[in-house]
C-alpha positions in Angstrom: -69.5 -157.0 -153.6 -70.1 -154.8 -156.6 -72.7 -152.2 -156.8 -74.6 -153.1 -153.8 -71.7 -151.6 -151.6 -72.4 -148.1 -152.8 -76.5 -148.1 -154.4 -78.8 -146.1 -152.8 -82.6 -147.9 -152.8 -84.2 -145.2 -154.5 -86.4 -147.0 -157.2 -88.1 -144.7 -158.8 -87.9 -142.0 -157.3 -79.9 -118.2 -153.0 -81.4 -117.0 -149.8 -81.8 -113.5 -148.2 -80.4 -113.7 -144.6 -84.0 -112.8 -143.4 -85.0 -115.7 -145.4 -82.4 -117.8 -143.8 -82.9 -116.8 -140.8 -86.9 -115.8 -140.3 -87.9 -114.7 -136.8 -85.6 -115.8 -134.0 -86.6 -119.2 -132.3 -88.4 -118.6 -128.9 -86.7 -119.0 -125.8 -87.4 -120.4 -122.6 -86.7 -119.6 -118.8 -83.6 -121.3 -118.8 -82.4 -118.9 -122.0 -82.1 -121.9 -124.5 -83.7 -121.8 -128.1 -86.9 -124.1 -127.3 -89.4 -126.0 -130.2 -92.9 -127.0 -129.7 -91.9 -130.2 -131.9 -89.1 -130.9 -129.5 -88.8 -134.7 -128.7 -87.3 -135.7 -125.6 -84.5 -138.2 -125.1 -84.0 -141.9 -124.5 -81.8 -143.6 -122.4 -82.7 -146.7 -122.9 -80.5 -148.0 -125.8 -81.1 -151.8 -127.3 -77.7 -153.5 -128.1 -78.9 -153.3 -131.8 -81.2 -152.4 -133.7 -85.0 -153.8 -133.2 -87.9 -154.1 -135.1 -88.9 -150.4 -134.5 -87.4 -147.0 -134.0 -87.8 -143.7 -133.1 -89.8 -141.4 -135.9 -87.6 -139.6 -138.1 -86.5 -136.2 -136.9 -84.5 -133.5 -138.5 -82.7 -130.7 -136.7 -83.5 -127.7 -138.8 -86.0 -125.4 -137.1 -89.5 -125.0 -137.7 -91.3 -122.8 -140.2 -92.1 -119.4 -137.6 -95.4 -118.8 -138.1 -97.0 -115.5 -137.0 -99.9 -115.2 -134.4 -103.5 -114.1 -135.1 -105.9 -115.3 -137.4 -105.0 -118.4 -139.7 -106.8 -120.7 -142.0 -106.2 -124.5 -143.3 -107.0 -126.3 -146.3 -106.4 -129.7 -147.4 -104.3 -130.2 -150.4 -103.8 -133.8 -151.1 -104.8 -137.0 -149.2 -103.7 -140.0 -150.6 -101.9 -143.4 -149.5 -99.4 -144.3 -152.5 -98.9 -148.1 -153.6 -97.7 -147.3 -157.4 -97.1 -144.3 -160.0 -100.4 -143.3 -160.1 -100.7 -140.0 -159.6 -103.0 -138.2 -156.9 -105.2 -135.6 -158.5 -107.4 -133.3 -156.6 -108.9 -129.5 -157.0 -107.3 -126.8 -154.6 -109.7 -123.9 -153.8 -108.5 -120.9 -151.7 -109.6 -120.8 -147.7 -112.4 -118.7 -146.9 -111.9 -116.3 -143.9 -108.2 -114.9 -144.3 -108.8 -112.8 -147.6 -106.3 -113.2 -151.0 -103.2 -111.5 -149.2 -101.3 -113.4 -146.0 -98.3 -112.7 -143.9 -97.3 -116.0 -144.4 -98.9 -119.8 -145.6 -97.0 -122.8 -144.7 -97.1 -126.2 -146.4 -97.1 -129.1 -143.9 -96.7 -132.7 -145.1 -97.8 -135.7 -142.5 -96.9 -138.9 -143.9 -96.8 -142.6 -142.1 -95.4 -146.1 -143.4 -95.1 -149.2 -141.9 -92.6 -152.9 -143.3 -90.6 -152.5 -145.6 -90.0 -150.3 -148.8 -87.5 -148.0 -150.5 -86.9 -144.3 -149.7 -89.4 -142.9 -152.7 -89.4 -139.6 -154.4 -92.4 -136.9 -154.4 -93.5 -134.0 -155.5 -96.6 -131.3 -155.4 -98.0 -129.1 -158.0 -100.6 -127.1 -157.4 -101.6 -125.3 -160.9 -98.7 -126.8 -162.5 -96.4 -124.8 -160.4 -94.0 -127.5 -158.2 -94.3 -126.0 -154.5 -92.8 -128.9 -152.8 -90.5 -131.8 -153.7 -89.3 -134.3 -150.9 -88.2 -137.5 -150.8 -89.1 -140.3 -147.8 -88.1 -142.2 -144.8 -87.9 -145.8 -145.3 -90.3 -147.7 -142.4 -89.4 -149.9 -139.5 -92.1 -153.0 -139.3 -93.5 -151.5 -136.8 -94.8 -148.2 -138.5 -93.1 -144.9 -138.4 -94.2 -141.1 -139.3 -92.7 -138.3 -139.9 -93.9 -134.2 -141.0 -92.1 -132.0 -143.2 -92.9 -127.9 -143.1 -92.3 -125.3 -145.7 -92.9 -121.6 -146.2 -94.9 -121.4 -149.5 -95.2 -117.9 -149.3 -93.6 -117.0 -152.4 -96.2 -119.1 -154.4 -99.1 -116.6 -153.2 -100.5 -115.7 -157.0 -100.8 -119.4 -157.8 -102.4 -119.8 -154.4 -105.5 -117.4 -154.7 -107.1 -119.2 -157.5 -108.8 -122.4 -157.7 -106.4 -124.7 -159.2 -105.3 -128.2 -160.5 -103.4 -130.4 -158.1 -101.2 -133.2 -158.3 -99.0 -135.2 -156.2 -96.7 -138.0 -156.5 -94.6 -140.3 -154.6 -94.0 -143.5 -156.7 -94.1 -146.3 -155.3 -94.2 -150.1 -155.4 -96.0 -152.6 -153.5 -96.1 -156.4 -153.3 -95.2 -159.3 -151.5 -91.5 -158.2 -150.3 -92.2 -154.5 -150.4 -95.1 -153.7 -148.4 -94.9 -150.1 -147.2 -98.0 -148.1 -148.8 -97.2 -144.6 -148.0 -100.1 -142.4 -146.5 -100.0 -138.6 -146.5 -101.9 -135.6 -146.2 -100.7 -132.7 -147.0 -102.0 -129.1 -145.7 -101.5 -125.2 -146.4 -101.9 -122.9 -143.4 -102.7 -119.1 -144.4 -101.9 -116.6 -141.7 -104.5 -113.4 -142.2 -102.0 -110.2 -142.0 -100.0 -107.7 -144.2 -99.4 -108.7 -147.5 -95.2 -109.8 -147.4 -93.5 -108.8 -150.9 -94.2 -111.7 -153.0 -93.1 -112.3 -156.7 -96.5 -110.9 -159.4 -96.8 -114.2 -161.3 -95.6 -117.9 -161.1 -95.0 -119.2 -164.6 -93.7 -122.4 -165.6 -92.1 -123.2 -169.1 -95.1 -124.8 -170.5 -97.2 -121.7 -169.9 -97.1 -118.3 -171.5 -98.4 -115.5 -169.9 -102.2 -116.6 -171.6 -102.0 -119.8 -170.5 -101.6 -121.8 -173.7 -99.3 -124.6 -174.1 -95.8 -123.1 -174.6 -94.2 -126.4 -175.9 -92.3 -125.3 -179.2 -92.6 -128.6 -181.1 -89.1 -129.5 -181.1 -88.6 -131.2 -177.2 -87.6 -128.0 -175.4 -89.7 -125.6 -173.8 -90.8 -121.5 -174.0 -91.6 -118.9 -172.2 -93.2 -115.6 -172.8 -93.2 -113.3 -169.6 -95.5 -110.2 -169.0 -93.8 -107.3 -170.9 -93.5 -105.0 -168.1 -91.7 -107.7 -166.0 -88.6 -106.0 -164.2 -87.5 -109.0 -162.1 -87.4 -112.4 -163.2 -86.2 -115.6 -161.3 -85.8 -119.1 -162.1 -86.1 -121.7 -159.4 -85.0 -125.2 -160.6 -85.8 -128.5 -158.4 -82.8 -130.1 -159.9 -82.8 -134.0 -158.2 -80.2 -137.1 -159.7 -82.5 -140.1 -159.0 -84.6 -142.9 -160.5 -82.3 -145.9 -159.6 -79.4 -145.5 -162.0 -76.2 -143.8 -161.6 -76.7 -140.6 -161.9 -78.5 -141.0 -158.6 -74.9 -141.3 -156.8 -73.2 -139.2 -159.7 -70.7 -137.7 -157.1 -69.3 -141.5 -157.2 -68.6 -142.0 -161.1 -65.8 -142.3 -162.6 -64.7 -141.7 -166.1 -64.7 -144.3 -168.8 -62.2 -147.0 -168.9 -61.7 -147.2 -164.7 -62.8 -150.5 -163.1 -65.7 -149.4 -161.4 -69.5 -150.0 -161.8 -70.6 -146.3 -162.4 -68.9 -145.0 -165.1 -69.7 -141.4 -166.8 -67.4 -139.9 -169.7 -65.1 -137.6 -167.9 -66.3 -138.5 -164.4 -68.7 -136.6 -161.7 -68.8 -133.0 -162.5 -71.8 -132.0 -162.5 -73.5 -128.4 -163.1 -76.8 -127.4 -163.5 -77.0 -124.8 -166.7 -80.2 -123.1 -167.5 -80.3 -120.9 -171.3 -81.9 -118.4 -172.7 -82.2 -118.8 -176.6 -79.4 -120.6 -176.3 -77.2 -118.7 -174.6 -75.8 -119.7 -171.2 -78.1 -117.5 -168.4 -77.1 -119.3 -165.4 -75.1 -121.9 -163.8 -74.9 -123.9 -160.4 -73.8 -126.9 -158.5 -76.2 -129.1 -157.8 -76.7 -130.1 -154.3 -75.2 -133.9 -153.4 -78.5 -135.1 -151.9 -77.9 -138.7 -150.0 -81.6 -140.0 -149.8 -82.5 -142.1 -146.9 -81.0 -146.0 -148.9 -77.9 -143.9 -149.7 -74.4 -145.7 -149.4 -76.2 -148.8 -149.4 -77.0 -148.3 -145.3 -80.4 -147.6 -144.4 -79.2 -148.0 -140.6 -77.7 -144.4 -140.7 -80.7 -142.8 -142.2 -83.6 -144.2 -139.8 -84.1 -141.2 -137.5 -81.8 -138.8 -139.0 -82.2 -138.5 -142.5 -79.4 -136.8 -144.2 -79.4 -132.9 -145.1 -82.7 -131.6 -147.6 -83.6 -135.0 -147.9 -87.0 -134.3 -147.0 -87.4 -131.0 -148.5 -85.8 -130.2 -151.2 -84.4 -126.5 -151.8 -84.4 -125.5 -155.8 -81.8 -123.6 -157.7 -82.3 -120.4 -158.0 -80.8 -117.9 -161.0 -81.5 -114.6 -161.2 -82.4 -113.9 -165.1 -83.3 -110.4 -164.4 -80.3 -108.9 -166.8 -82.2 -111.0 -169.9 -85.4 -109.3 -169.2 -85.6 -106.7 -171.8 -84.8 -109.4 -174.4 -87.7 -111.4 -172.9 -90.6 -108.6 -172.5 -91.1 -108.5 -176.3 -93.9 -110.4 -176.1 -92.6 -113.3 -178.1 -91.8 -116.7 -176.8 -88.2 -117.5 -175.6 -86.7 -121.1 -175.8 -86.0 -121.9 -172.2 -83.4 -125.4 -171.7 -82.1 -126.3 -168.3 -79.1 -129.3 -168.6 -76.9 -131.1 -166.8 -73.3 -131.1 -167.5 -71.3 -134.0 -167.0 -74.8 -136.5 -167.5 -73.8 -139.2 -170.3 -75.4 -138.6 -173.7 -78.7 -140.3 -173.9 -78.9 -141.4 -170.2 -81.3 -140.2 -167.8 -81.7 -139.8 -164.4 -81.9 -136.4 -163.4 -85.3 -134.4 -162.9 -85.2 -130.6 -163.4 -88.6 -128.9 -163.0 -88.8 -125.0 -163.1 -90.6 -122.2 -161.8 -90.3 -118.8 -163.3 -90.7 -116.2 -160.6 -91.7 -112.7 -162.1 -92.1 -109.1 -160.4 -94.4 -106.6 -162.8 -94.1 -102.8 -162.8 -97.2 -101.6 -162.4 -96.9 -98.5 -163.2 -95.7 -99.3 -166.8 -97.4 -101.3 -170.0 -93.7 -102.5 -171.4 -90.6 -102.8 -169.2 -87.4 -102.2 -172.1 -83.8 -103.1 -171.4 -80.8 -104.9 -173.0 -78.2 -107.4 -171.7 -75.4 -105.5 -171.7 -72.5 -107.9 -170.4 -72.0 -111.9 -170.8 -68.5 -113.2 -169.3 -68.2 -116.8 -169.5 -65.0 -118.5 -168.3 -63.6 -121.7 -170.0 -65.4 -124.7 -168.2 -62.3 -126.6 -166.7 -63.4 -130.5 -166.3 -60.8 -132.8 -165.3 -60.9 -136.5 -163.6 -57.5 -138.2 -163.5 -57.4 -141.9 -162.8 -54.5 -143.7 -161.1 -54.9 -147.3 -161.1 -53.4 -149.7 -158.1 -54.3 -152.0 -155.5 -56.5 -149.0 -154.2 -57.9 -147.6 -157.3 -58.6 -143.2 -156.9 -59.8 -140.5 -159.1 -59.0 -137.3 -158.8 -61.5 -134.7 -159.9 -61.2 -130.9 -160.3 -63.6 -128.8 -162.0 -64.6 -125.0 -162.4 -66.6 -122.7 -164.0 -66.9 -119.1 -164.0 -70.0 -116.7 -165.7 -71.3 -112.9 -164.9 -73.9 -111.6 -166.9 -75.3 -108.0 -166.5 -78.2 -106.2 -168.0 -80.6 -103.2 -167.5 -84.5 -102.6 -167.2 -85.9 -99.0 -167.9 -88.4 -99.1 -165.6 -91.3 -96.4 -164.2 -88.8 -95.6 -161.6 -86.3 -95.2 -163.4 -83.6 -97.0 -164.9 -81.9 -100.2 -163.0 -78.8 -102.3 -163.4 -78.6 -105.6 -162.5 -75.0 -107.7 -162.3 -74.7 -111.4 -161.7 -71.6 -113.4 -161.0 -71.3 -116.9 -160.1 -68.3 -119.1 -159.4 -68.3 -122.6 -159.3 -65.9 -124.9 -158.3 -65.6 -129.1 -157.0 -62.8 -131.1 -155.6 -62.7 -134.8 -154.9 -61.1 -138.0 -154.3 -62.6 -141.1 -155.0 -61.0 -144.2 -153.7 -62.0 -148.2 -153.7 -60.4 -151.7 -154.1 -61.6 -154.2 -156.3 -64.7 -155.8 -156.2 -65.6 -152.2 -154.5 -65.3 -153.9 -151.3 -64.3 -150.4 -150.0 -65.6 -147.3 -151.2 -64.5 -143.7 -149.9 -65.4 -140.6 -151.2 -63.7 -136.8 -150.2 -65.5 -134.1 -151.7 -66.2 -130.6 -151.6 -68.4 -128.1 -153.9 -68.4 -124.7 -153.5 -70.7 -121.9 -155.5 -70.5 -118.5 -154.7 -72.6 -116.1 -156.2 -72.9 -112.3 -155.9 -75.7 -110.3 -157.5 -75.8 -106.2 -157.6 -78.9 -104.2 -158.3 -77.9 -100.9 -159.2 -81.3 -98.1 -159.8 -81.9 -94.9 -157.4 -79.7 -94.6 -154.6 -77.1 -96.6 -153.6 -76.5 -99.9 -155.0 -77.7 -103.3 -153.5 -75.1 -106.6 -153.0 -76.4 -109.8 -151.8 -73.4 -112.3 -151.6 -73.7 -116.2 -151.0 -71.1 -118.3 -150.8 -72.1 -121.8 -150.5 -70.3 -125.2 -150.0 -71.0 -128.7 -149.7 -69.1 -131.1 -148.0 -69.2 -135.5 -147.9 -66.3 -137.3 -146.4 -67.3 -141.2 -146.4 -66.1 -145.1 -146.6 -68.1 -148.0 -146.9 -66.4 -151.3 -146.1 -67.2 -154.9 -146.7 -65.4 -156.8 -144.1 -65.3 -160.2 -142.7 -68.5 -162.1 -142.6 -70.4 -160.0 -144.9 -70.2 -157.1 -142.3 -71.0 -153.9 -143.8 -69.9 -150.2 -142.1 -70.5 -147.2 -143.7 -68.9 -143.7 -141.7 -70.0 -140.4 -143.4 -70.0 -136.9 -142.7 -72.1 -134.5 -144.7 -72.0 -130.6 -144.7 -74.4 -127.8 -146.0 -73.1 -124.6 -145.4 -73.5 -121.0 -146.5 -73.3 -117.4 -146.0 -74.9 -114.8 -146.8 -73.9 -110.6 -146.8 -76.0 -107.9 -147.8 -74.3 -104.5 -148.3 -76.0 -101.0 -149.3 -73.4 -98.7 -150.9 -71.0 -101.1 -149.8 -71.6 -101.0 -146.2 -72.9 -104.7 -144.6 -76.5 -104.6 -143.6 -77.7 -108.0 -142.9 -75.7 -111.3 -142.6 -76.1 -115.2 -141.9 -74.2 -118.3 -141.3 -75.3 -121.4 -141.9 -74.0 -124.8 -140.7 -75.4 -127.9 -140.7 -73.8 -131.3 -140.8 -74.7 -134.7 -140.2 -72.3 -137.8 -139.0 -73.2 -141.5 -139.0 -71.3 -144.8 -138.2 -73.5 -148.1 -139.3 -72.7 -151.5 -139.2 -74.8 -154.5 -140.1 -75.0 -158.1 -141.8 -76.0 -158.1 -145.9 -76.9 -160.9 -147.8 -79.8 -162.1 -144.9 -83.3 -161.5 -143.9 -84.0 -158.7 -142.2 -83.8 -160.1 -138.7 -80.4 -161.4 -138.8 -78.7 -158.1 -139.6 -77.6 -157.5 -136.1 -77.0 -153.5 -137.2 -75.7 -150.9 -134.6 -75.3 -147.6 -135.6 -74.8 -144.1 -133.9 -76.0 -140.8 -136.0 -76.3 -137.3 -135.3 -76.9 -133.6 -136.8 -75.9 -130.3 -135.4 -77.8 -127.3 -137.1 -76.6 -124.0 -136.5 -77.7 -120.5 -137.9 -76.0 -116.7 -136.8 -76.4 -113.7 -138.1 -77.9 -110.4 -138.1 -81.6 -111.2 -136.6 -80.9 -114.1 -134.0 -79.4 -117.8 -133.9 -80.8 -121.1 -133.5 -78.5 -124.1 -133.2 -80.0 -127.4 -132.2 -77.8 -130.9 -131.7 -79.6 -134.4 -132.1 -77.9 -138.0 -131.5 -79.2 -141.3 -131.8 -77.6 -145.0 -130.9 -79.8 -147.7 -132.6 -82.5 -145.8 -133.8 -83.1 -144.5 -130.2 -82.9 -140.2 -129.6 -80.0 -140.2 -127.2 -80.1 -136.4 -127.4 -82.2 -133.6 -128.4 -80.6 -130.3 -127.5 -81.1 -126.6 -128.0 -78.9 -123.5 -127.5 -77.1 -120.2 -128.7 
């Protein structure tokens, strides 16, 4: 069995400590953390998967919500049957003012029958505020919901805007699942939190005109008084080709169904006028058809699958350049993708904070130190083929801006590394990967008063094996890890910290190449999401057997 062993079923488709933690979770009388959305587990476990299973559920905490007055607006309500986007108009809410303590997006979805996993996005005023993927349904139907704090997009949400939402889908005699969704925004009145003054896209300047430069790239024109600039990129490898599972690709010449020049090392880069301005490791998202085994994901999806987080790049060192009133070319690319091959989506938002007391903030890029990109994949032939990959890259940029409150220097250092071992047999009847990615970033802001430093250490892991055995029984055993340690300090003294550890584990087996009702599938899956720090703690564990939720436990 070739590519079917590992193919996902997709068909078309820098956080501070306070951001990571939010408010501490509520505590019940017994001292355990509690969630309003917590579900009661069931002990009635069938011998194998049936025609229905528990609705999808994740262990991550719900978005904390302020008390007091709130207003809700429906942003999109649609049934997705094909690749026709939903288009509508967003109007700001009445009754909650035009500044809010928090804005929460909620998507509620339902689907039944048979369907692949699908990738979706939501744009408001051209700004991507949400990117998601979908679960695969049971014949009897499932419902699920996703929440996201979108307060940072408040500038966009203060005005009426065009809305576009798309979850590309195919419905025919075989794939019958129509994806039915509703998206709402809830606005909480109260003291406004600090948010960007402007949200820009690469296709528009400050005057709202088209920023396309005519040569296939895009340009950006920032307000001339910008004092902080952050780009966010919703980078996803998807679309049904090999870049959907880029971490399994091998260098050209190795006998494997997904070849990619040098191998699996990927890096998302952003450039300003051709100069490298930021590097990042993409998150190795596994969609809900991933590793050719949907029974791993029916109830508990892999980390971030339903709420795809953007990569953030602090471009403030380039603010002096960008603030000259001219359009500047901004490009995002993915290292390692074979030339001419599609499969990555990299939409960009640019978040801008302005100096209200200055008409023009000047500055200069003062340092740009780029290390050599190491990217080595070694193929070892044998009865068990093997590719060992090592990659790393470093970048440090620094620059200052002269603001109404003095000169402020920002230094951004980022270091990436990736190691992986990929093993497979002829025919890919056994296919295994053990991989680790690290992405360490330090941002220091030095102006009036002591320097403020935020260090974020991200680690992503994937360790799994898929085996096709006797009687066409396919088994996948897989663990995934999403970890982040964030430390904030002022003048060298720690002021805040957090540690995130989100781990998924699954083991599922079914018979391939037979009708759905003859698969005789069994599987256990689970997720534990832990976050601790100076603002509190949250710890929740989920376990399932044959699609039945058998454990939902919370406590710190």
